[in-house]
C-alpha positions, 0 to 999 in steps of 0.5 A: 524698463517698465512701462508707465503712464504719468500721474499728476500729484501734488508737489510742494507749496501752499495748496489752494482751497478746493472751492476756489477751483470748483467755482469754476463749475458755476460758469460751466453749469451756466453755459450748458444749461442755456439751451433749455431756457433758450428754446422758448426765448427763440419761439420754439414754444410757438413753433413745433419744429422740435427737430430744428431745435433739437440740433442745437443740443448736438452742436452744444455737445460738438462744441464741449467735446472739441473744447475738452480736446483743445483744453487737454492739448493746451495744458502741456504749454500753459498752467491751469489758471490760464486754461480756466481764464481762456475758458471764461473768455470764450463763455464771455464771447459766446454770451456777446454772440447770444445777446444778438441771436434773437429769432430773426437771427439765422439758424447757423448763427445761433448754432455758431454761438452754441458751439462757442458756448459748449467749447468754453464749458469743455475747456473750463471742466478740463481745467478743473479736473487737472488740479483736483487730485489731492482734494479728490483722494481725501474726500471724492464724494464731498468734492463731487458734491460741492462741484455739483452745487457749483455747477447747479447754482450756475444752472439756476442763475442761467434758467432765471436769466432766460425767463427775463430775456423773453423780452426782446429789448431787455435780452441784449443788455441781460446777455451783455452783463452775464458776459461781463461777469464771465469776463470778470471770472476769467481775470480773477482765475488768471490771478488764482495761484493754482498748485503745480503738480509734479509727474509720478510714474506708475505701471500702465498695467495698473491703469489698464486694469482700472480702465477695464474693471466691470465696475468702472464700466457700470460707472460710466454707463450710470453717469450716462444714463443719469446725465441723460435723464437729468438733461432730458428733463432740463433740455424740454422742460419749459417747452413740454410745460408750455404745451401741456398746461398752457403756461406762459413762456416766462413761468415755464422758464422759471419752473426750469429754474425751480428744477435746477434749484431742487438739484442744487438744494438736494446736493446741499442736503446730501452733503449734510447726510454723508457723514453719517447716512448709509450711502447705499441706501441714500442711492437707493432712495435718490433713484427711486425719487427721481423715477416717482418724480418722472411719473408725476410729471408724466401723469399730473394735469396741475401745476402743483402736481408739476411743481411736486415731480420737479421737486422729486426729480431734481432731488432724486437725481441730485446725489446719485452721481457724487455718491456713485463716484465715492463708491468706485473711487476705491477701484481706482489705483490713482486719481488720473484727471484725464481719466475723470475728465473724459468719464465726466465728459462722457456723462455730460455727452449722454446728457446733452445728446438725450435732448437732441434725440428727444427733439426729434422723437417729439417732432414725430410722436409729441412732447410726451416722449420727454418724461417717459424717456426720463422715466425709463432712464431713471429705471436704468440708473436704479438697476445700475446702482443695484449692480454697482452695490452688489459688484462691490458686495461680491469683490469685498470692497 
């Protein structure tokens, strides 16, 4: 008998519109963007213990990986909408813990709150990938762009909220309101009749061939370096700008919100360009724009130059993931939620571990390593984009 793997395919029944599923990424984006704004809230723009602050990112990463692993186990016993609800309720719990995680709180308490934050985001991501098969197969780049837009909107909201939490009197109330919103999202997701899937068996050899293909490996590396570059800026931008230009903490965090907004608007524009623009050219322009934006962040000494750098960097990074995902999607014989969740988690792991590594480097060599590392990562992304393009040309796909 031929060995096989289980692949989720749609059963009969009325499908749920993709945006009703993807909006869960707004909660995930809100959670994973929190550390960049929390560092000034917790006073790390004053005390230069960047190595200690970097450990928050490692804790968040461990929580996200644990939440994804738990979601994979629970999906065998619970429907997808229950997993989404559990993730959202976990987010509400994490935000309630963060409401009383002022600088006077111990590092271990703050780390626990971020561990639960990462676990909730990992659970949400796993549930979303479980029910995207039909939409992904019909329009991979569009689904990836839409998911990125929801994720970006959540990240913008997170940075904006953190800019209002610098006042220790109002912070608990704002965190409590965010927890209430996350809990409400959990209730709503529990009522969404998400489509169920019946398994179909495919030869395991096809799966192994897909996973070992050179282009699949290049795609994973592309996402790893792109997310690492993107989150290097997102994790340390406020602290870097406060140190570099002497900005107020609130202004520094608001500029972080501008960065996330540039990423999100860039994805909206990319979605408009997808039907008629050459996707290979869009990938190249995006990678070059991100590289030039990082140069502006590194060398500019004025707030106007910094704003230009933020806009170019955010807009440049915005379209790389979804366009690369579309380019590589034809290389797989099927959509497997576990595989795509794994590759997405791998990329996010690279993104969140990058600020962890850079924090320890900044403690030794200064915050200038932040834009430098992001610039080098952009060069790696540009090179991988070219390799993927050449690989498709050579293979004729």
